[in-house]
C-alpha positions in Angstrom: -21.6 -9.1 2.1 -21.2 -5.6 3.4 -19.7 -3.1 0.9 -19.5 0.2 2.9 -18.6 2.3 -0.2 -21.5 1.2 -2.3 -22.9 4.2 -4.1 -19.6 6.2 -4.0 -18.4 7.0 -7.5 -14.6 7.7 -7.9 -12.7 9.1 -10.8 -9.3 7.4 -10.5 -6.9 9.5 -12.6 -3.7 8.0 -11.3 -0.6 6.0 -12.5 2.1 3.8 -11.2 1.4 2.5 -7.7 0.3 4.9 -4.9 -2.9 6.2 -6.6 -3.9 3.0 -8.4 -3.5 1.0 -5.1 -5.7 3.6 -3.4 -8.3 3.2 -6.1 -8.1 -0.6 -5.8 -8.8 -0.4 -2.1 -11.9 1.7 -2.7 -13.1 -0.7 -5.3 -12.6 -3.7 -3.0 -15.1 -2.1 -0.6 -17.8 -1.3 -3.1 -16.9 2.0 -4.7 -17.6 2.4 -8.4 -14.1 3.3 -9.6 -13.6 4.8 -13.1 -10.0 4.4 -14.2 -9.1 7.3 -16.5 -6.1 6.7 -18.8 -4.7 8.0 -22.0 -6.1 6.3 -25.1 -4.5 3.1 -26.5 -1.3 3.1 -24.3 -3.0 3.5 -21.0 -0.9 4.3 -17.9 2.7 3.4 -17.1 1.9 0.6 -14.7 0.7 -1.5 -17.7 4.4 -1.8 -18.7 5.8 -2.8 -15.3 6.9 -6.4 -14.7 6.3 -9.0 -13.6 4.4 -10.2 -16.6 2.5 -13.5 -17.0 3.3 -15.8 -20.0 0.7 -13.9 -22.1 2.5 -10.6 -21.5 0.0 -9.1 -19.1 1.4 -6.9 -16.3 0.4 -8.7 -13.1 1.0 -5.5 -11.2 -1.6 -3.7 -13.3 -4.0 -6.6 -13.1 -3.7 -6.2 -9.3 -4.1 -2.4 -9.1 -6.7 -2.2 -11.8 -9.1 -4.8 -10.5 -12.8 -4.0 -10.2 -12.4 -0.7 -12.1 -14.1 0.6 -15.2 -11.8 1.8 -18.0 -12.3 5.3 -19.6 -9.8 6.8 -22.0 -9.3 10.5 -22.3 -6.5 12.5 -24.0 -6.5 15.2 -21.4 -4.3 17.6 -23.4 -7.4 18.1 -25.5 -10.0 20.7 -24.4 -12.8 18.3 -25.3 -11.4 15.6 -23.1 -11.1 18.1 -20.3 -14.7 19.1 -20.6 -15.7 15.4 -20.5 -13.7 15.0 -17.3 -15.5 18.0 -15.8 -18.9 16.6 -16.8 -18.0 13.3 -15.2 -16.7 15.0 -12.0 -20.1 16.7 -11.7 -21.7 13.3 -11.4 -19.1 11.8 -9.1 -18.3 11.9 -5.4 -14.5 11.6 -5.6 -11.6 12.7 -7.8 -8.4 10.8 -7.1 -5.2 12.0 -8.8 -1.4 11.6 -8.2 0.3 14.0 -10.6 2.9 16.6 -9.8 1.1 19.6 -8.3 0.0 22.0 -11.0 -0.7 19.4 -13.6 -4.4 19.2 -13.0 -4.7 23.0 -13.0 -2.9 23.1 -16.4 -5.7 20.8 -17.7 -8.5 22.9 -16.0 -9.6 20.0 -13.8 -8.0 21.1 -10.5 -9.9 21.2 -7.2 -11.0 24.8 -7.4 -12.4 24.2 -10.9 -14.2 21.0 -10.0 -15.6 22.5 -6.8 -17.5 25.1 -8.8 -19.4 22.5 -10.7 -19.7 20.0 -7.9 -19.8 21.7 -4.5 -19.6 18.4 -2.6 -16.6 16.9 -4.4 -14.0 15.0 -2.4 -10.7 15.7 -4.3 -7.7 13.6 -3.2 -4.3 14.5 -4.4 -1.5 12.0 -3.7 2.0 13.4 -4.6 5.6 12.9 -3.5 5.8 16.0 -1.3 2.4 17.5 -1.1 0.5 20.4 -2.6 2.6 23.1 -0.8 6.1 23.4 0.7 9.6 23.9 -0.6 9.8 20.5 -2.3 6.2 20.4 -3.6 7.1 20.8 -7.3 9.7 18.1 -7.3 8.7 14.7 -8.8 9.5 11.7 -6.8 9.1 7.9 -6.7 9.2 5.4 -3.8 13.0 5.1 -3.6 13.4 8.8 -3.6 11.0 9.2 -0.7 12.6 6.3 1.3 16.0 8.0 0.8 14.9 11.5 1.8 12.7 10.4 4.8 15.5 8.7 6.6 14.0 5.2 6.2 16.8 3.9 4.0 19.4 5.4 6.4 17.9 3.4 9.3 17.4 0.2 7.3 20.0 -2.5 6.9 22.8 -3.9 9.0 25.4 -1.8 10.8 28.2 -2.9 8.5 26.2 -2.7 5.3 24.8 0.1 3.0 21.5 1.9 3.5 18.8 -0.4 2.2 15.4 0.1 0.6 12.5 -2.0 1.8 11.6 -5.1 -0.2 8.4 -3.5 -1.5 7.4 0.0 -2.5 6.6 1.1 1.1 6.1 4.8 0.4 3.7 4.0 -2.4 1.6 1.5 -0.5 1.5 3.6 2.8 0.4 6.7 0.9 -2.1 4.7 -1.1 -3.6 3.4 2.1 -3.6 6.9 3.7 -5.3 8.1 0.5 -8.1 5.6 0.9 -8.6 6.7 4.5 -8.5 10.4 3.5 -11.2 9.7 0.9 -13.4 7.8 3.4 -13.1 10.8 5.8 -13.8 13.2 2.9 -17.0 11.4 1.8 -18.3 11.4 5.4 -17.5 15.1 5.7 -19.1 16.0 2.4 -22.2 14.1 3.1 -22.5 15.5 6.6 -21.8 19.2 5.8 -22.4 19.5 2.0 -18.9 20.9 1.6 -16.2 20.0 -0.8 -12.8 19.1 0.6 -9.3 18.7 -0.9 -7.3 15.9 0.7 -3.5 16.5 0.3 -1.6 13.2 0.8 2.2 13.5 0.7 4.2 10.3 0.3 6.9 11.9 2.4 4.5 12.9 5.2 3.0 9.5 5.3 6.3 7.7 5.5 7.6 10.1 8.3 4.6 9.1 10.4 5.6 5.4 10.3 9.2 6.0 11.4 8.6 4.9 15.0 11.7 5.4 17.2 13.8 6.8 14.3 11.5 9.8 14.4 11.0 10.1 18.1 14.7 9.8 18.9 15.6 12.6 16.6 12.9 15.1 17.4 13.1 14.6 21.2 16.7 13.7 21.9 18.6 14.7 18.7 19.8 11.1 18.3 20.3 9.7 14.8 19.3 6.1 15.0 21.8 3.9 13.2 21.1 0.7 11.3 20.6 -2.3 13.6 19.7 -5.1 11.1 16.7 -7.2 12.2 16.8 -6.0 15.8 14.1 -4.0 17.5 16.4 -1.5 19.2 14.3 -0.9 22.3 13.3 -4.5 23.0 15.7 -7.4 23.5 15.8 -10.2 22.4 13.8 -9.2 19.3 15.8 -10.4 16.4 16.6 -13.1 13.8 18.5 -16.2 14.9 20.1 -18.9 12.7 19.0 -22.5 13.0 20.5 -25.7 11.6 18.5 -25.3 8.4 17.4 -21.7 8.2 16.4 -18.7 10.3 13.7 -17.8 12.8 12.7 -14.6 14.5 12.2 -14.5 18.3 10.3 -11.6 19.7 10.1 -11.1 23.4 8.5 -8.0 24.9 8.7 -8.4 28.6 10.0 -10.7 31.4 7.1 -13.1 30.9 8.0 -14.0 27.3 11.8 -13.8 28.0 11.3 -16.1 31.0 9.4 -18.5 28.7 12.3 -18.4 26.3 14.8 -19.1 29.1 12.7 -22.1 30.2 12.7 -23.5 26.6 16.5 -23.0 26.5 17.0 -24.6 29.9 19.1 -21.6 31.0 18.3 -19.3 34.0 19.2 -16.1 32.2 16.7 -14.1 34.1 18.9 -14.6 37.2 21.9 -13.0 35.4 22.2 -9.4 36.5 22.9 -8.4 32.8 19.5 -9.7 31.7 17.2 -9.1 34.6 14.9 -6.8 32.7 14.4 -5.4 29.2 16.5 -2.3 29.9 19.5 -4.4 31.0 19.0 -6.8 28.1 19.1 -3.9 25.6 22.2 -2.6 27.2 23.9 -6.0 27.0 22.4 -7.2 23.7 25.9 -8.0 22.3 26.4 -10.5 25.1 22.9 -12.0 25.0 22.6 -12.6 21.3 25.5 -15.1 21.1 24.1 -17.1 23.9 20.7 -17.5 22.2 22.4 -18.1 18.8 24.5 -20.9 20.2 21.3 -22.5 21.4 19.2 -22.0 18.2 22.0 -23.3 15.9 21.7 -26.7 17.6 18.2 -27.4 16.2 16.2 -27.4 13.1 13.7 -24.5 12.5 10.7 -26.8 13.0 12.0 -28.2 16.3 12.7 -24.7 17.6 9.2 -23.4 16.6 7.6 -26.4 18.3 9.6 -25.7 21.5 8.9 -22.0 21.6 5.3 -22.1 20.6 4.5 -24.6 23.3 5.6 -22.0 25.9 4.0 -19.1 24.0 7.1 -17.3 22.9 6.3 -15.1 19.9 8.3 -16.5 17.0 8.2 -17.4 13.3 10.3 -18.9 10.6 11.8 -16.4 8.2 10.4 -17.7 4.9 9.6 -16.7 1.4 6.1 -15.4 0.5 5.2 -18.7 -1.2 5.5 -20.6 2.0 3.0 -18.1 3.7 0.6 -18.1 0.8 0.4 -21.9 0.7 -0.3 -22.0 4.5 -3.9 -22.9 5.4 -4.2 -19.6 7.3 -3.7 -17.5 4.2 -6.1 -19.7 2.2 -8.7 -19.5 5.0 -8.5 -15.7 4.9 -8.8 -15.5 1.1 -5.4 -13.8 0.5 -5.0 -15.2 -3.0 -7.8 -14.6 -5.5 -8.2 -14.8 -9.3 -9.6 -12.5 -11.9 -10.1 -13.1 -15.6 -8.7 -10.4 -17.9 -10.6 -9.1 -20.9 -8.7 -11.4 -23.2 -9.7 -14.5 -21.1 -6.4 -14.9 -19.3 -6.5 -15.7 -15.6 -4.3 -13.7 -13.1 -3.9 -14.3 -9.4 -4.1 -11.1 -7.3 -3.9 -10.3 -3.5 -7.1 -10.8 -1.6 -9.0 -8.1 0.4 -7.2 -7.4 3.7 -9.9 -6.1 6.0 -12.6 -8.6 6.9 -16.1 -7.2 7.9 -18.3 -9.2 10.3 -16.0 -12.2 9.9 -16.6 -12.5 6.1 -13.9 -13.0 3.5 -14.6 -10.5 0.8 -14.3 -12.1 -2.6 -13.2 -10.4 -5.8 -15.5 -11.5 -8.6 -13.6 -13.3 -11.4 -15.0 -10.8 -13.9 -13.9 -7.8 -11.9 -10.7 -7.6 -13.9 -8.4 -4.7 -14.7 -10.0 -3.0 -17.8 -8.3 -2.4 -21.1 -7.8 1.3 -21.9 -11.2 2.8 -22.6 -13.0 -0.6 -22.3 -16.0 1.1 -20.7 -16.1 4.3 -22.8 -19.5 3.7 -24.2 -21.0 2.7 -20.9 -19.6 5.8 -19.1 -19.9 8.4 -21.9 -23.2 7.1 -23.2 -24.9 5.8 -20.1 -23.7 8.3 -17.6 -23.0 11.5 -19.6 -25.7 10.8 -22.3 -23.5 11.0 -25.4 -24.9 9.4 -28.6 -23.0 6.7 -30.5 -22.3 9.2 -33.2 -20.7 11.6 -30.7 -18.6 8.9 -29.2 -17.4 7.7 -32.7 -16.5 11.3 -33.5 -14.5 11.7 -30.3 -12.7 8.4 -31.1 -11.9 9.7 -34.6 -10.4 12.9 -33.2 -8.2 11.0 -30.7 -10.0 12.6 -27.7 -10.9 9.2 -26.2 
């Protein structure tokens, strides 16, 4: 199985979601990821629910998979020196602290670049390394609120709504992994170090689609439209006898197929002759389609619509999708065994290479804090057992 990042060593000094998710993506594709945490307690994500019945944070088990655990008390000068020694032998430093934190600990990009002139240094932060807001802390909800995403999400008669998952965290974590892959290519091609500045706010703004384009080009503030796609109609959720489905037409071909399934010549109606007219008259079109969908069960409607190639799907909970044969065939649920022997199910690897489903080895669990201290400090940095024991005694590791 191809692992494109084999041979790339990453120091993952991150917490919560955006950085740990970025590190997990790199580990999935072969990078050696060393998870640096404070001694004993580890990082904050270890205390985030949900927990399994043994009290293990399932979120941390997901984000920490396939990483090695190193504990360093980075307020201590000796720990900072160990970090610098490790960075000298690594390809990537990944961090997601408020700008200025790494400099305070003498492990910032400029410092590390002097000891490793080919380092790829990736900083994920709420607002970036420069700019008016750069020193402000921020979490996913804060970024969704500031970006305009929450303002545009929800139904017209309801409040602004956060997405169901931590979108700003996961988008910036994905951008971070892309930035690191670019950085490694650049460093190996040119021999130059590079600092990748990934702002959660910047990343979210690039995903805002028509909300962004309408404002910057026309000065239009897009209002909340519920489940509709504002510039394509019908593209919305519709109630059935026993649930909900989404119907997504993109042109007259798919809308014509929908009309055929409905047995109604709506394309001949001047209000609905093309997408522009359908968008203009959406408030008249939706009740017609809803009256039809409410006559049938979800399964019956899906059968009708799929036979004529109308894009559609049931609106279902995640368990229904994960139990579907498609998710199983693509390996989207996998299992790892934690250091204490407990089994935790985690998301599978998203990108398939050459048609193969990448498996996460059962033993590629999320490490305990400092689980691999001896392997890393002894095997990689050459410290003796006596030196390691002394560092433990002083609370440095």
